[in-house]
C-alpha positions as CSV (number, residue, x, y, z in Angstrom):
1,M,172.6,-161.3,-106.6
2,A,170.7,-164.4,-105.9
3,S,171.7,-164.5,-102.2
4,T,168.5,-166.1,-100.9
5,T,166.5,-169.1,-101.9
6,T,162.9,-169.4,-102.9
7,K,160.7,-172.3,-101.6
8,L,158.7,-174.3,-104.1
9,S,156.5,-177.3,-103.3
10,V,155.5,-179.7,-106.0
11,N,153.9,-183.1,-106.4
12,S,155.6,-186.2,-107.8
13,R,154.3,-187.3,-111.2
14,A,154.2,-190.8,-112.5
15,A,152.2,-190.3,-115.7
16,A,154.2,-189.4,-118.8
17,G,153.3,-188.5,-122.4
18,S,151.8,-185.5,-124.2
19,R,148.2,-186.4,-123.3
20,A,148.9,-186.5,-119.5
21,A,150.9,-183.2,-119.9
22,R,148.0,-181.5,-121.6
23,R,145.6,-182.6,-118.8
24,L,148.0,-181.1,-116.2
25,R,148.3,-177.8,-118.0
26,G,144.5,-177.7,-118.4
27,S,144.2,-177.9,-114.6
28,G,146.6,-175.1,-114.0
29,R,149.7,-177.2,-113.3
30,V,153.1,-177.4,-115.2
31,P,154.9,-180.7,-115.7
32,G,158.7,-180.9,-115.0
33,V,161.6,-183.2,-114.4
34,L,164.3,-183.0,-111.7
35,Y,167.6,-184.5,-112.4
36,G,171.4,-184.3,-111.6
37,G,173.2,-184.6,-108.4
38,G,174.0,-188.3,-108.8
39,S,170.4,-189.3,-108.2
40,E,167.6,-190.6,-110.4
41,S,165.4,-188.3,-112.4
42,V,162.1,-187.5,-110.8
43,G,158.9,-186.3,-112.6
44,F,156.8,-183.7,-110.9
45,D,154.1,-181.1,-111.5
46,A,153.9,-177.6,-110.0
47,D,151.2,-175.0,-109.6
48,A,151.6,-172.7,-112.6
49,R,151.3,-169.5,-110.6
50,E,153.7,-170.6,-107.8
51,L,156.2,-171.8,-110.4
52,R,156.0,-168.4,-112.3
53,L,156.7,-166.5,-109.1
54,A,159.5,-168.8,-108.0
55,L,161.2,-168.4,-111.4
56,A,160.8,-164.7,-111.5
57,G,164.4,-164.3,-110.6
58,S,166.3,-166.1,-113.3
59,G,169.4,-166.6,-111.1
60,A,167.4,-167.8,-108.1
61,V,168.1,-171.0,-106.2
62,L,165.0,-172.9,-105.4
63,D,164.4,-175.0,-102.3
64,L,162.4,-177.7,-104.0
65,S,160.2,-180.0,-101.9
66,I,158.5,-183.0,-103.5
67,D,155.4,-184.4,-101.8
68,G,156.3,-182.5,-98.6
69,K,159.7,-184.2,-98.2
70,K,163.0,-182.5,-97.3
71,A,163.8,-179.6,-99.6
72,T,166.6,-179.9,-102.2
73,P,168.5,-176.9,-103.6
74,V,167.9,-176.7,-107.4
75,V,168.2,-174.2,-110.3
76,L,166.3,-173.9,-113.5
77,K,168.1,-175.7,-116.3
78,E,165.5,-175.2,-119.1
79,A,162.0,-173.9,-119.5
80,Q,159.7,-174.5,-122.5
81,R,157.1,-171.9,-123.3
82,D,154.0,-171.6,-125.4
83,P,155.1,-169.7,-128.6
84,V,151.9,-167.7,-128.6
85,R,150.9,-167.1,-125.0
86,G,154.3,-167.3,-123.5
87,E,153.2,-169.5,-120.7
88,T,155.6,-172.1,-119.2
89,T,154.6,-175.5,-120.5
90,H,157.5,-177.6,-119.0
91,V,160.6,-177.1,-116.8
92,D,163.8,-179.0,-116.2
93,L,165.3,-178.4,-112.8
94,L,168.9,-179.4,-111.7
95,R,170.0,-180.5,-108.3
96,V,173.0,-178.4,-107.1
97,R,175.3,-178.1,-104.1
98,L,175.5,-174.7,-102.7
99,D,179.3,-175.1,-102.2
100,E,180.0,-176.1,-105.8
101,K,180.2,-173.7,-108.8
102,I,177.9,-174.3,-111.7
103,H,177.6,-173.0,-115.3
104,A,174.7,-170.7,-116.0
105,V,173.3,-168.4,-118.7
106,V,172.6,-164.8,-117.5
107,P,170.8,-162.0,-119.4
108,L,172.8,-159.0,-120.3
109,E,170.9,-155.7,-120.0
110,L,172.0,-152.4,-121.5
111,T,171.1,-149.1,-119.8
112,G,171.4,-145.5,-120.9
113,V,170.6,-146.2,-124.5
114,E,168.5,-143.1,-125.1
115,D,171.1,-140.9,-123.3
116,S,174.0,-141.9,-125.5
117,P,175.2,-139.0,-127.8
118,G,175.1,-141.3,-130.9
119,V,171.5,-142.2,-130.4
120,K,170.6,-138.6,-129.8
121,E,172.1,-137.8,-133.1
122,G,169.9,-140.3,-134.8
123,G,172.2,-143.3,-134.7
124,V,170.9,-146.9,-134.3
125,L,172.2,-148.8,-131.3
126,E,172.0,-152.6,-131.8
127,Q,172.5,-155.1,-128.9
128,I,174.4,-158.0,-130.4
129,T,174.9,-160.2,-127.3
130,R,171.9,-160.6,-125.0
131,E,173.0,-163.6,-122.8
132,L,176.3,-164.4,-121.1
133,N,177.8,-167.7,-120.0
134,V,179.1,-167.6,-116.5
135,E,180.4,-169.8,-113.7
136,A,179.6,-169.2,-110.0
137,L,178.2,-170.7,-106.9
138,P,174.5,-171.2,-107.2
139,T,173.8,-168.4,-104.7
140,A,176.1,-166.0,-106.5
141,I,174.5,-166.2,-109.9
142,P,173.1,-162.8,-110.7
143,E,169.6,-162.4,-112.2
144,S,171.2,-160.2,-114.9
145,I,174.4,-158.3,-115.7
146,V,173.9,-154.6,-116.5
147,H,176.2,-152.5,-118.7
148,E,175.9,-148.7,-119.2
149,V,176.1,-147.5,-122.8
150,G,175.3,-143.8,-122.2
151,E,178.6,-142.6,-123.6
152,M,178.6,-144.5,-127.0
153,Q,179.1,-142.4,-130.1
154,I,178.1,-143.2,-133.7
155,G,180.6,-145.7,-135.2
156,E,181.6,-147.2,-131.9
157,T,181.5,-150.9,-131.0
158,T,181.4,-152.2,-127.4
159,L,183.2,-155.5,-126.6
160,L,182.5,-157.7,-123.7
161,G,185.7,-156.7,-122.0
162,A,184.1,-153.4,-121.1
163,V,181.4,-155.0,-119.1
164,V,181.9,-155.2,-115.3
165,I,181.3,-158.7,-114.0
166,P,180.1,-159.1,-110.4
167,E,182.4,-160.4,-107.8
168,G,182.4,-164.2,-107.5
169,V,181.3,-164.6,-111.1
170,T,183.6,-165.9,-113.8
171,L,182.9,-165.0,-117.4
172,L,183.1,-167.9,-119.8
173,D,182.7,-165.9,-123.1
174,D,185.7,-164.4,-124.8
175,P,185.9,-160.7,-123.6
176,E,188.0,-159.6,-126.6
177,E,186.0,-161.3,-129.3
178,T,182.4,-161.0,-128.1
179,V,180.6,-157.9,-129.4
180,V,178.1,-156.5,-127.0
181,A,176.7,-153.6,-129.0
182,T,177.2,-151.4,-132.1
183,L,176.1,-147.8,-132.8
184,S,175.6,-147.3,-136.5
185,P,174.8,-144.1,-138.5
186,P,171.1,-143.3,-139.1
187,R,169.7,-145.9,-141.5
188,L,167.9,-143.4,-143.7
189,Q,171.1,-141.4,-144.1
190,A,173.1,-144.5,-144.9
191,E,170.6,-145.7,-147.4
192,T,170.5,-142.3,-149.1
193,A,174.3,-142.3,-149.4
194,E,174.3,-145.7,-150.9
195,E,171.6,-144.7,-153.5
196,I,173.5,-141.6,-154.5
197,E,176.7,-143.6,-154.9
198,A,174.9,-146.2,-157.0
199,E,173.3,-143.5,-159.2
200,T,176.7,-141.8,-159.6
201,E,178.3,-145.1,-160.7
202,L,175.5,-145.6,-163.3
203,V,176.0,-142.1,-164.8
204,G,179.7,-142.5,-164.8
205,D,179.6,-145.8,-166.7
206,G,177.9,-144.2,-169.8
207,A,177.0,-141.0,-171.5
208,A,174.5,-138.6,-170.0
209,P,170.9,-139.2,-171.2
210,G,170.9,-136.0,-173.4
211,E,174.1,-137.0,-175.1
212,A,172.8,-140.5,-175.7
213,A,169.7,-139.1,-177.4
214,E,171.7,-136.7,-179.6
215,A,173.9,-139.5,-180.7
216,A,170.9,-141.7,-181.6
217,D,169.4,-138.8,-183.7
218,S,172.6,-138.2,-185.5
219,E,173.0,-141.9,-186.4
220,G,169.4,-141.9,-187.6
221,S,169.9,-138.9,-189.9
222,S,173.0,-140.4,-191.4
223,G,171.1,-143.5,-192.3
224,E,168.4,-141.6,-194.1
225,E,170.9,-139.8,-196.3
């Protein structure tokens, strides 16, 4: 649970545009925007390493101080990352009140995958849902929600209703319709079965190869006579 806040000090930023942003990133800083809370949006830039450490907990509330002024509680709204290197290139932070609930997206982690009987038998476990939409106080938003799948068998499907949600957190996704994971038969086995079925259908649709050849020879002989 995100029960504590993390301090982050940043500098206000007046310059805008891609050229200015590239210069900032080249100097080891990340541009961002703070908005919400009934106040005007404020541009800022943060030290890349300090920002990375502060955002390590995805559910963390940050005490954001701009130019050394009084800190404001904020949460990460959106982060843009370099598609190749994975480095954060821009962040949007949202002002929050610690006594008011907010909506957030929380990662869903599955544990016990390799221990499940279905996987041990060669089945393929696929995680369908990786993020959950929740509502909670900023300090109650978990960094992730964990679900144990160590008992899943081949052919089973786990719905969101089976996932235990932490106290103080309200789930916004449909627990009866949202599929969390499926455990399918071994792919090689399934593909082989499909191939056999396809071949059987082809043979069943016509005569056997030997019979077809004999029929062709018979017709040819008749024509010669």
